[in-house]
ROKEKOL-935580 format. One record per residue: residue number from 1; chain; z, y, x of N, C-alpha, C in turn. Coordinates in steps of 0.1 Angstrom, whole numbers, padded with zeros to 4 digits. Atoms other than C-alpha are relative to their C-alpha. Last residue first. Layout:
n=NUM	chain=A	nc3=Z	nc2=Y	nc1=X	cac3=Z	cac2=Y	cac1=X	cc3=Z	cc2=Y	cc1=X
...
This chain:
n=80	chain=A	nc3=-0015	nc2=0002	nc1=0004	cac3=0507	cac2=0088	cac1=-0067	cc3=0003	cc2=0000	cc1=-0018
n=79	chain=A	nc3=-0007	nc2=-0013	nc1=-0002	cac3=0470	cac2=0088	cac1=-0061	cc3=0013	cc2=-0005	cc1=-0010
n=78	chain=A	nc3=-0002	nc2=0004	nc1=0009	cac3=0457	cac2=0059	cac1=-0040	cc3=0005	cc2=0013	cc1=-0010
n=77	chain=A	nc3=-0015	nc2=-0002	nc1=-0001	cac3=0436	cac2=0067	cac1=-0010	cc3=0006	cc2=-0003	cc1=-0018
n=76	chain=A	nc3=-0007	nc2=0011	nc1=-0010	cac3=0399	cac2=0056	cac1=0004	cc3=0020	cc2=0002	cc1=-0002
n=75	chain=A	nc3=-0010	nc2=-0011	nc1=-0005	cac3=0382	cac2=0073	cac1=-0027	cc3=0006	cc2=-0012	cc1=0010
n=74	chain=A	nc3=-0017	nc2=0009	nc1=-0003	cac3=0347	cac2=0056	cac1=-0037	cc3=0007	cc2=0009	cc1=0009
n=73	chain=A	nc3=-0011	nc2=-0006	nc1=-0009	cac3=0315	cac2=0075	cac1=-0045	cc3=0013	cc2=-0012	cc1=-0003
n=72	chain=A	nc3=-0017	nc2=-0004	nc1=0001	cac3=0285	cac2=0061	cac1=-0059	cc3=0006	cc2=0002	cc1=0009
n=71	chain=A	nc3=0002	nc2=0012	nc1=0011	cac3=0244	cac2=0060	cac1=-0062	cc3=0017	cc2=-0002	cc1=-0003
n=70	chain=A	nc3=-0014	nc2=0007	nc1=0000	cac3=0244	cac2=0094	cac1=-0049	cc3=0000	cc2=-0012	cc1=-0009
n=69	chain=A	nc3=-0007	nc2=0002	nc1=0010	cac3=0204	cac2=0111	cac1=-0050	cc3=0014	cc2=-0008	cc1=0004
n=68	chain=A	nc3=0003	nc2=-0008	nc1=0011	cac3=0181	cac2=0127	cac1=-0027	cc3=0006	cc2=-0002	cc1=-0012
n=67	chain=A	nc3=-0004	nc2=0006	nc1=0011	cac3=0195	cac2=0124	cac1=0006	cc3=-0003	cc2=0005	cc1=-0009
n=66	chain=A	nc3=0011	nc2=0006	nc1=0009	cac3=0180	cac2=0131	cac1=0036	cc3=0003	cc2=-0007	cc1=-0010
n=65	chain=A	nc3=0009	nc2=-0007	nc1=0002	cac3=0199	cac2=0164	cac1=0047	cc3=-0013	cc2=-0009	cc1=-0003
n=64	chain=A	nc3=0007	nc2=0004	nc1=-0007	cac3=0235	cac2=0143	cac1=0044	cc3=-0013	cc2=0012	cc1=-0005
n=63	chain=A	nc3=0011	nc2=0014	nc1=0008	cac3=0256	cac2=0160	cac1=0016	cc3=-0009	cc2=0001	cc1=0018
n=62	chain=A	nc3=0018	nc2=-0001	nc1=0000	cac3=0279	cac2=0185	cac1=0027	cc3=-0003	cc2=-0012	cc1=0002
n=61	chain=A	nc3=0009	nc2=0008	nc1=-0008	cac3=0311	cac2=0179	cac1=0008	cc3=-0011	cc2=-0001	cc1=0004
n=60	chain=A	nc3=0021	nc2=0006	nc1=-0006	cac3=0327	cac2=0203	cac1=-0012	cc3=0004	cc2=-0011	cc1=0008
n=59	chain=A	nc3=0002	nc2=0010	nc1=-0012	cac3=0368	cac2=0209	cac1=-0028	cc3=-0015	cc2=-0001	cc1=0003
n=58	chain=A	nc3=0007	nc2=0012	nc1=0007	cac3=0381	cac2=0239	cac1=-0048	cc3=-0005	cc2=-0009	cc1=0012
n=57	chain=A	nc3=-0012	nc2=0012	nc1=0003	cac3=0407	cac2=0267	cac1=-0042	cc3=-0004	cc2=-0016	cc1=0000
n=56	chain=A	nc3=-0004	nc2=-0003	nc1=0012	cac3=0381	cac2=0298	cac1=-0046	cc3=0011	cc2=-0012	cc1=-0005
n=55	chain=A	nc3=-0007	nc2=-0015	nc1=0000	cac3=0377	cac2=0299	cac1=-0008	cc3=0003	cc2=0005	cc1=-0016
n=54	chain=A	nc3=0014	nc2=-0012	nc1=0002	cac3=0358	cac2=0265	cac1=-0004	cc3=0014	cc2=0009	cc1=-0004
n=53	chain=A	nc3=-0008	nc2=-0011	nc1=0005	cac3=0384	cac2=0234	cac1=0012	cc3=-0007	cc2=0012	cc1=-0003
n=52	chain=A	nc3=-0005	nc2=-0014	nc1=-0008	cac3=0367	cac2=0205	cac1=0030	cc3=0002	cc2=0010	cc1=-0016
n=51	chain=A	nc3=0001	nc2=-0014	nc1=0008	cac3=0360	cac2=0171	cac1=0018	cc3=0007	cc2=0010	cc1=0008
n=50	chain=A	nc3=-0014	nc2=-0006	nc1=-0004	cac3=0352	cac2=0142	cac1=0047	cc3=0000	cc2=0014	cc1=-0009
n=49	chain=A	nc3=0001	nc2=-0015	nc1=0000	cac3=0322	cac2=0123	cac1=0040	cc3=0015	cc2=0006	cc1=-0001
n=48	chain=A	nc3=-0014	nc2=-0001	nc1=0000	cac3=0320	cac2=0085	cac1=0052	cc3=0000	cc2=0016	cc1=0001
n=47	chain=A	nc3=-0009	nc2=-0014	nc1=0000	cac3=0288	cac2=0075	cac1=0046	cc3=0011	cc2=0003	cc1=-0001
n=46	chain=A	nc3=-0009	nc2=-0001	nc1=0002	cac3=0265	cac2=0043	cac1=0035	cc3=0005	cc2=0009	cc1=0012
n=45	chain=A	nc3=-0006	nc2=-0008	nc1=-0009	cac3=0228	cac2=0044	cac1=0032	cc3=0013	cc2=0002	cc1=-0002
n=44	chain=A	nc3=-0009	nc2=-0005	nc1=0004	cac3=0203	cac2=0027	cac1=0009	cc3=0010	cc2=0001	cc1=0011
n=43	chain=A	nc3=-0007	nc2=0007	nc1=-0006	cac3=0167	cac2=0029	cac1=0014	cc3=0014	cc2=0006	cc1=-0002
n=42	chain=A	nc3=-0015	nc2=-0009	nc1=-0004	cac3=0142	cac2=0037	cac1=-0007	cc3=0004	cc2=-0009	cc1=0011
n=41	chain=A	nc3=-0002	nc2=0006	nc1=-0010	cac3=0109	cac2=0023	cac1=-0019	cc3=0012	cc2=0011	cc1=0005
n=40	chain=A	nc3=0003	nc2=-0011	nc1=-0012	cac3=0100	cac2=0030	cac1=-0057	cc3=0009	cc2=-0006	cc1=0016
n=39	chain=A	nc3=-0001	nc2=0005	nc1=-0014	cac3=0101	cac2=0001	cac1=-0079	cc3=-0001	cc2=0011	cc1=0009
n=38	chain=A	nc3=-0011	nc2=0014	nc1=-0008	cac3=0117	cac2=0013	cac1=-0108	cc3=0003	cc2=-0009	cc1=0012
n=37	chain=A	nc3=0008	nc2=0006	nc1=-0009	cac3=0097	cac2=0050	cac1=-0113	cc3=0010	cc2=-0013	cc1=0004
n=36	chain=A	nc3=0002	nc2=0010	nc1=0006	cac3=0117	cac2=0073	cac1=-0131	cc3=-0007	cc2=-0015	cc1=0003
n=35	chain=A	nc3=-0015	nc2=0008	nc1=0001	cac3=0131	cac2=0090	cac1=-0104	cc3=0002	cc2=-0010	cc1=-0013
n=34	chain=A	nc3=-0005	nc2=0012	nc1=-0010	cac3=0096	cac2=0096	cac1=-0092	cc3=0014	cc2=-0004	cc1=-0004
n=33	chain=A	nc3=0010	nc2=0010	nc1=0001	cac3=0084	cac2=0111	cac1=-0127	cc3=0006	cc2=-0006	cc1=0013
n=32	chain=A	nc3=-0003	nc2=0008	nc1=0015	cac3=0115	cac2=0139	cac1=-0128	cc3=-0006	cc2=-0013	cc1=0000
n=31	chain=A	nc3=-0015	nc2=0010	nc1=0000	cac3=0110	cac2=0141	cac1=-0090	cc3=0002	cc2=-0008	cc1=-0009
n=30	chain=A	nc3=0000	nc2=0015	nc1=-0011	cac3=0074	cac2=0148	cac1=-0094	cc3=0013	cc2=-0004	cc1=0000
n=29	chain=A	nc3=0006	nc2=0012	nc1=0009	cac3=0076	cac2=0172	cac1=-0128	cc3=0004	cc2=-0012	cc1=0011
n=28	chain=A	nc3=-0005	nc2=0008	nc1=0009	cac3=0099	cac2=0194	cac1=-0106	cc3=0000	cc2=-0012	cc1=-0011
n=27	chain=A	nc3=-0011	nc2=0003	nc1=-0009	cac3=0081	cac2=0198	cac1=-0075	cc3=0014	cc2=-0006	cc1=-0012
n=26	chain=A	nc3=0003	nc2=0012	nc1=-0002	cac3=0054	cac2=0207	cac1=-0096	cc3=0010	cc2=-0006	cc1=0007
n=25	chain=A	nc3=0002	nc2=0006	nc1=0012	cac3=0072	cac2=0235	cac1=-0114	cc3=-0006	cc2=-0017	cc1=0006
n=24	chain=A	nc3=-0013	nc2=-0001	nc1=0005	cac3=0085	cac2=0247	cac1=-0078	cc3=-0003	cc2=-0009	cc1=-0012
n=23	chain=A	nc3=-0005	nc2=0011	nc1=-0011	cac3=0049	cac2=0242	cac1=-0061	cc3=0013	cc2=-0003	cc1=-0007
n=22	chain=A	nc3=-0010	nc2=-0004	nc1=-0012	cac3=0035	cac2=0265	cac1=-0089	cc3=0006	cc2=-0012	cc1=0009
n=21	chain=A	nc3=-0016	nc2=-0002	nc1=-0001	cac3=0011	cac2=0247	cac1=-0110	cc3=0004	cc2=0005	cc1=0013
n=20	chain=A	nc3=-0002	nc2=-0010	nc1=-0007	cac3=-0031	cac2=0253	cac1=-0114	cc3=0019	cc2=0000	cc1=-0004
n=19	chain=A	nc3=-0014	nc2=-0005	nc1=0002	cac3=-0045	cac2=0222	cac1=-0134	cc3=0003	cc2=0012	cc1=0012
n=18	chain=A	nc3=0001	nc2=-0016	nc1=0004	cac3=-0083	cac2=0220	cac1=-0130	cc3=0013	cc2=0006	cc1=-0003
n=17	chain=A	nc3=-0006	nc2=-0002	nc1=0013	cac3=-0080	cac2=0184	cac1=-0134	cc3=0000	cc2=0013	cc1=-0004
n=16	chain=A	nc3=0009	nc2=0011	nc1=0013	cac3=-0096	cac2=0165	cac1=-0107	cc3=0000	cc2=0006	cc1=-0012
n=15	chain=A	nc3=0013	nc2=-0002	nc1=0001	cac3=-0088	cac2=0198	cac1=-0079	cc3=-0006	cc2=-0010	cc1=-0009
n=14	chain=A	nc3=0003	nc2=-0009	nc1=0001	cac3=-0056	cac2=0210	cac1=-0092	cc3=-0016	cc2=-0002	cc1=0001
n=13	chain=A	nc3=-0001	nc2=-0004	nc1=0015	cac3=-0040	cac2=0175	cac1=-0101	cc3=-0012	cc2=0016	cc1=-0001
n=12	chain=A	nc3=0007	nc2=0009	nc1=0005	cac3=-0052	cac2=0160	cac1=-0067	cc3=-0002	cc2=0008	cc1=-0016
n=11	chain=A	nc3=0015	nc2=-0003	nc1=-0002	cac3=-0040	cac2=0189	cac1=-0048	cc3=-0007	cc2=-0008	cc1=-0008
n=10	chain=A	nc3=0001	nc2=-0016	nc1=0006	cac3=-0004	cac2=0186	cac1=-0064	cc3=-0019	cc2=0003	cc1=0005
n=9	chain=A	nc3=0003	nc2=-0001	nc1=0015	cac3=-0011	cac2=0149	cac1=-0059	cc3=0002	cc2=0013	cc1=-0005
n=8	chain=A	nc3=0018	nc2=0006	nc1=0002	cac3=-0012	cac2=0152	cac1=-0020	cc3=-0004	cc2=0002	cc1=-0018
n=7	chain=A	nc3=0011	nc2=-0010	nc1=0000	cac3=0020	cac2=0170	cac1=-0022	cc3=-0012	cc2=-0001	cc1=-0001
n=6	chain=A	nc3=-0004	nc2=0002	nc1=0015	cac3=0044	cac2=0134	cac1=-0022	cc3=-0007	cc2=0016	cc1=-0005
n=5	chain=A	nc3=-0008	nc2=-0009	nc1=0005	cac3=0028	cac2=0125	cac1=0007	cc3=0001	cc2=0007	cc1=-0010
n=4	chain=A	nc3=-0003	nc2=-0019	nc1=-0002	cac3=0012	cac2=0099	cac1=0009	cc3=0003	cc2=0010	cc1=-0002
n=3	chain=A	nc3=-0009	nc2=-0010	nc1=0001	cac3=0016	cac2=0059	cac1=0012	cc3=-0003	cc2=0018	cc1=0004
n=2	chain=A	nc3=-0003	nc2=-0012	nc1=-0006	cac3=-0007	cac2=0032	cac1=0014	cc3=0008	cc2=0011	cc1=-0007
n=1	chain=A	nc3=0003	nc2=-0011	nc1=0013	cac3=-0002	cac2=0000	cac1=0001	cc3=0004	cc2=0014	cc1=0006
């Protein structure tokens, strides 16, 4: 199976069907369609992220740059 960059489809939609979409609109539609495909090629990684506090008193983690979606989150501690 030949794999093409996602934005190749934007060019094909424009050339074959005459549709003009902004890159933001195309990316929204493409990611929605990609998430509905059942047999997509993906890699599953396990990582350990450490939360940090933000100025408003909440918590956040910086996600890895190659992450598209989160499948599960587990915690290493028990609440009292």
